[in-house]
C-alpha positions in Angstrom: -5.8 7.5 -26.4 -5.5 7.0 -30.1 -7.7 4.5 -31.9 -6.1 1.2 -32.7 -5.8 0.4 -36.5 -7.9 -2.7 -37.2 -6.9 -3.2 -40.8 -4.6 -6.3 -41.0 -1.0 -5.7 -42.0 0.8 -8.6 -43.9 4.5 -8.5 -44.6 4.8 -11.8 -46.4 5.4 -10.2 -49.8 8.1 -7.9 -48.3 9.8 -10.9 -46.7 9.8 -12.8 -50.1 11.3 -9.7 -51.7 14.0 -9.5 -49.1 14.7 -13.2 -49.4 15.2 -13.0 -53.1 17.3 -9.8 -53.0 21.0 -9.3 -52.7 22.2 -8.8 -49.2 24.8 -6.4 -47.9 25.7 -7.8 -44.4 27.2 -5.7 -41.6 30.2 -7.6 -40.2 31.0 -6.3 -36.8 34.6 -7.6 -37.0 35.2 -5.4 -40.1 33.7 -2.2 -38.8 35.8 0.9 -39.5 36.4 3.4 -36.7 35.1 6.3 -38.8 33.0 8.7 -36.7 34.0 6.6 -33.6 31.3 4.1 -34.3 33.3 1.0 -33.7 34.5 2.2 -30.2 31.0 3.4 -29.4 29.4 0.1 -30.4 32.0 -1.9 -28.3 31.4 0.4 -25.3 27.6 -0.1 -25.5 28.1 -3.9 -25.6 30.4 -3.7 -22.5 27.8 -1.8 -20.5 25.7 -4.9 -20.4 28.4 -6.6 -18.3 28.1 -4.3 -15.3 26.0 -5.2 -12.3 25.4 -1.7 -11.1 25.0 1.8 -12.5 28.0 3.2 -10.6 30.4 1.0 -12.6 28.5 1.5 -15.8 28.7 5.3 -15.5 32.4 5.1 -14.6 33.0 3.1 -17.8 31.1 5.7 -19.8 33.1 8.6 -18.4 36.4 6.7 -19.0 35.3 6.2 -22.6 34.7 9.9 -23.0 38.1 10.8 -21.5 39.8 8.6 -24.1 37.7 9.8 -27.1 37.6 13.5 -26.3 41.2 14.9 -26.1 40.3 18.1 -24.5 38.2 16.4 -21.7 40.4 16.6 -18.6 37.4 16.4 -16.3 34.0 14.8 -16.9 31.1 14.7 -14.4 27.5 13.7 -14.2 25.7 16.4 -12.3 22.1 15.7 -11.2 19.3 18.1 -10.6 18.5 18.5 -6.9 15.1 20.1 -6.0 15.5 23.3 -4.2 19.3 23.1 -4.3 22.2 23.3 -6.8 23.3 20.3 -8.9 24.9 17.5 -7.0 27.7 15.3 -8.3 26.6 11.8 -9.3 30.0 10.8 -10.5 33.2 12.7 -11.6 36.2 11.4 -13.6 39.6 12.8 -14.4 41.8 11.7 -17.3 44.6 9.4 -16.2 43.4 9.5 -12.6 40.0 7.9 -12.5 37.2 8.7 -10.2 37.3 12.0 -8.4 36.1 12.0 -4.7 36.3 15.8 -4.1 35.0 17.4 -7.2 34.6 21.2 -7.2 32.6 23.3 -9.7 33.3 26.4 -11.7 30.4 28.5 -10.2 30.1 30.8 -13.3 29.7 27.8 -15.6 27.0 26.3 -13.4 24.9 29.4 -14.0 24.8 28.3 -17.7 23.3 24.9 -16.9 19.7 26.1 -17.6 20.3 25.7 -21.3 18.0 23.2 -23.0 20.5 22.1 -25.7 24.1 20.9 -25.7 26.7 23.6 -26.1 30.4 24.2 -26.0 32.4 27.3 -25.2 34.7 28.0 -28.2 37.3 28.8 -29.3 38.1 29.2 -25.7 36.7 31.5 -23.0 37.5 35.0 -24.1 36.8 36.7 -20.8 37.4 34.1 -18.1 36.0 34.8 -14.6 38.1 34.5 -11.4 36.9 31.0 -10.7 37.7 29.9 -14.3 41.2 31.4 -14.1 41.8 29.7 -10.7 41.1 26.3 -12.3 42.8 27.2 -15.6 39.6 26.5 -17.6 39.6 27.8 -21.2 37.0 25.6 -22.8 34.0 23.6 -21.6 31.2 21.4 -23.0 27.8 20.8 -21.4 25.0 18.4 -22.5 21.6 18.4 -20.7 20.5 14.9 -19.7 16.8 14.4 -20.5 14.5 11.7 -19.1 11.1 12.1 -20.8 10.1 15.8 -20.3 12.3 16.2 -17.2 15.9 17.2 -17.1 17.7 14.8 -15.0 21.0 16.7 -14.9 24.0 17.6 -17.0 27.0 15.9 -18.5 29.8 18.4 -17.8 33.3 18.5 -19.4 36.1 21.0 -19.1 39.8 21.2 -20.1 41.4 22.5 -16.9 45.1 22.8 -17.1 45.5 21.2 -20.6 44.9 24.0 -23.1 43.1 21.8 -25.7 39.7 23.1 -27.0 36.5 21.2 -27.5 35.4 20.7 -31.1 32.0 20.3 -32.9 32.8 16.6 -33.3 33.2 16.4 -29.6 29.8 18.0 -29.1 28.1 15.5 -31.4 29.8 12.5 -29.7 29.0 13.8 -26.2 25.4 14.5 -27.1 25.0 10.9 -28.2 26.8 9.6 -25.1 24.7 11.9 -23.0 21.6 10.0 -24.2 23.2 6.8 -23.0 24.0 8.4 -19.6 20.4 9.6 -19.4 19.1 6.1 -20.2 21.2 4.6 -17.5 19.9 7.2 -15.0 16.3 6.6 -16.1 16.7 2.8 -15.7 18.1 3.3 -12.2 15.2 5.6 -11.4 12.6 3.2 -12.7 14.2 0.3 -10.9 14.1 2.3 -7.7 10.5 3.4 -8.2 9.5 -0.2 -9.0 11.0 -1.5 -5.8 9.5 1.4 -3.8 6.1 0.6 -5.2 6.4 -3.1 -4.3 7.5 -2.2 -0.7 4.7 0.4 -0.3 2.0 -2.0 -1.4 2.6 -4.0 1.8 1.6 -1.0 3.9 -0.8 1.3 1.9 -3.8 1.2 -0.4 -3.1 1.3 -4.1 -4.2 5.0 -4.4 -1.9 6.0 -1.6 1.0 4.0 -3.2 0.3 5.6 -6.6 0.5 9.1 -5.1 3.7 8.4 -3.1 5.5 6.8 -6.1 4.4 9.7 -8.3 5.7 12.2 -5.8 9.0 10.3 -5.5 9.4 10.2 -9.3 9.0 14.0 -9.3 11.6 14.4 -6.6 9.0 15.7 -4.1 9.0 14.7 -0.4 6.1 12.3 0.6 3.0 14.1 1.7 1.5 11.9 4.4 0.1 14.6 6.7 -3.0 13.5 8.7 -6.2 14.3 6.8 -9.9 13.5 7.3 -11.2 10.7 5.0 -14.1 8.3 4.6 -13.0 4.7 5.2 -14.1 1.3 6.5 -12.0 0.0 9.4 -11.8 -3.7 10.1 -10.5 -5.7 13.1 -10.0 -9.5 13.0 -9.0 -11.5 16.0 -8.4 -15.2 16.7 -10.8 -16.5 19.3 -9.0 -18.6 22.0 -5.6 -17.3 21.1 -4.6 -16.4 24.6 -5.3 -20.0 25.8 -3.4 -21.3 22.8 -0.3 -19.3 23.8 -0.4 -20.7 27.4 -0.3 -24.3 26.1 2.2 -24.0 23.3 5.9 -23.1 22.8 7.0 -19.8 21.2 8.0 -21.5 18.0 4.5 -23.1 17.7 2.9 -19.7 18.3 5.1 -18.2 15.5 4.2 -21.1 13.2 0.5 -20.2 13.7 0.8 -16.4 13.5 3.0 -16.0 10.5 0.7 -17.8 8.0 -2.3 -16.2 9.7 -0.9 -12.6 9.2 0.0 -13.5 5.6 -3.4 -14.9 4.7 -5.3 -12.0 6.4 -3.1 -9.4 4.8 -3.5 -10.9 1.3 -7.3 -10.8 1.6 -7.3 -7.2 2.7 -4.9 -6.2 -0.1 -7.0 -8.1 -2.7 -10.0 -5.9 -2.0 -8.2 -2.6 -2.1 -7.4 -2.2 1.6 -4.1 -2.1 3.5 -3.0 -3.4 6.9 -2.7 -0.6 9.4 -1.1 -2.7 12.1 -0.9 -6.0 14.0 -1.9 -5.9 17.7 -1.1 -9.2 19.2 -3.1 -11.6 17.1 -5.5 -8.8 16.0 -5.3 -7.4 12.4 -6.4 -3.9 11.7 -7.3 -3.2 8.1 -8.3 0.1 6.4 -10.3 0.5 3.2 -10.3 4.1 2.1 -13.1 5.6 0.0 -12.3 5.6 -3.7 -10.5 8.4 -5.4 -10.5 9.5 -9.0 -8.6 7.2 -11.3 -8.8 4.2 -9.1 -9.4 0.7 -10.4 -12.9 -0.8 -10.7 -12.4 -2.9 -7.6 -11.3 0.2 -5.6 -14.3 2.1 -6.9 -16.7 -0.1 -5.0 -17.9 1.3 -1.7 -15.4 0.9 1.1 -18.1 -1.0 3.1 -18.6 -3.5 0.4 -14.9 -4.0 -0.1 -14.4 -4.6 3.6 -17.3 -7.0 3.7 -15.8 -9.0 0.8 -12.4 -9.0 2.4 -13.9 -10.2 5.8 -15.8 -13.0 4.2 -12.7 -14.2 2.3 -10.6 -13.9 5.5 -13.0 -16.3 7.2 -13.1 -18.7 4.3 -9.3 -19.0 3.8 -8.7 -19.3 7.6 -11.2 -22.1 7.8 -9.4 -23.8 4.9 -6.0 -23.4 6.6 -7.4 -24.8 9.9 -9.1 -27.7 8.1 -5.7 -29.0 7.0 -4.7 -29.1 10.7 -7.2 -31.2 12.6 -7.6 -30.5 16.3 -6.9 -26.8 16.0 -10.1 -24.9 17.0 -9.3 -21.2 16.6 -12.2 -19.5 15.0 -11.9 -16.0 13.6 -14.1 -13.0 14.7 -14.3 -9.9 12.7 -15.9 -6.5 13.2 -15.9 -3.4 11.0 -17.5 0.0 10.7 -17.4 2.9 8.3 -17.2 6.7 8.8 -15.1 9.8 8.8 -11.6 9.1 10.2 -8.3 10.9 10.3 -5.6 9.0 8.3 -2.0 10.0 8.1 1.3 10.3 10.0 0.7 10.6 13.8 3.4 11.1 16.4 6.5 13.2 16.5 9.6 13.4 14.2 11.4 10.7 16.1 8.5 8.2 15.9 5.8 8.5 13.3 3.1 6.0 12.5 0.8 6.1 9.5 -2.6 5.1 11.0 -6.3 5.8 11.2 -8.1 7.4 14.2 -11.7 8.1 14.9 -15.1 6.8 16.0 -15.2 4.2 13.3 -11.9 2.7 14.5 -13.2 2.5 18.1 -16.5 1.1 17.0 -14.9 -1.6 14.8 -12.7 -2.8 17.7 -15.7 -3.1 20.0 -17.8 -4.9 17.3 -15.1 -7.5 16.7 -15.5 -8.7 20.3 -19.3 -9.1 19.8 -19.0 -11.2 16.6 -19.8 -14.9 16.9 -17.2 -17.5 15.9 -16.6 -17.0 12.2 -18.9 -14.1 12.3 -18.7 -10.5 11.0 -20.2 -7.9 13.3 -21.3 -4.6 11.8 -23.5 -1.6 12.5 -26.9 -1.0 10.9 -25.4 1.6 8.6 -22.9 -0.9 7.3 -25.6 -3.6 7.0 -27.5 -1.3 4.6 -24.6 -1.3 2.2 -23.5 -4.8 2.7 -26.9 -6.5 2.3 -26.6 -5.8 -1.5 -24.3 -8.8 -1.6 -24.4 -10.4 1.8 -27.0 -12.0 4.1 -27.2 -10.2 7.4 -28.8 -11.4 10.7 -29.7 -9.0 13.5 -27.8 -9.6 16.8 -29.6 -6.8 18.6 -28.9 -3.5 20.3 -25.7 -3.6 22.4 -23.9 -1.0 24.6 -20.5 -0.4 23.2 -17.9 1.1 25.6 -17.3 4.7 24.5 -19.8 4.4 21.6 -23.2 4.2 23.3 -26.0 1.9 22.2 -25.5 0.4 18.7 -27.7 -1.9 16.7 -25.4 -4.8 15.8 -25.8 -7.1 12.8 -23.9 -10.2 11.8 -22.8 -10.8 8.1 -23.1 -14.6 7.6 -20.5 -16.3 5.6 
């Protein structure tokens, strides 16, 4: 990253000079149409009135069809990883949108060019496909978004006989930049929404990876892989009895805010919710990866401990506002090597964590005292840097053997 210039910059003298000088004002109503500027300016203003990119792109292509006499057909062709270009939108002069747009295959072979070009003064040796569609001239403008080519703005003169000019090339190059900007805005909006949605289900480092792959046009890579993580289980003590005594709407009124509060605590400390099982919440805190935020770079055990303590604190606060509701929280968590990723079959996949740490955490949760956090001795050694721990004792955990259990006090 470049160093920031710390020398102050003052423009007061320049502003005084401008104020005292003679002005030559640009009056939009008096603009001349020389070089097509007036029409271009008006078209750009009109683009702001569209609610979706589809109509915005259609307006752009219609503008090109009016301003470029030889343009009988105009299309926005998008890059498609591993396949040929696909049609984003096609337009035909005096007809409007084209639903069934067909390509000149020989012209498509030329789309790898990095600069705008036109075929002039007509195609001297037309191929069979060009003769079939009566194409004698064409103009192509690559659409760039950053360092990546998004696609191509394609124009041809099929059936009309007019030829593209150098002025057409300049105009379409400028308009190609507008098309590319529209496509980039659409892409960034999509990636932003995708990121917000993914944050509800995955840790920040997983979200970053998925969004990055989506931006590059790659399929998501969520294959199961072995990782180090802390796995947490939280459960409401007395929930079954509560269900027997209350109506479904009252149960929902309890669970919905409960799940929201618990999930927010987990996310705040760099974890994500794996699943809800009845009233139980399973959270996962993956070990930090390169480039993660400072919060994420803390050990997964410490992050789980911080989240667990906050979960108990906010749940106590929520219950305090509802006197007579005695539903304490019990939490257990463990750390270790687990398998995390998509598990299942193509018709039903679930992104989840599997392993001894998952089983141990589920068993520990049942041993935690009300508003307690039960952990193994290995976790206690990491958590005691910030938390006070009390020994519960050695307990036999089903499927896990004898385990020394500790309680993190809140």
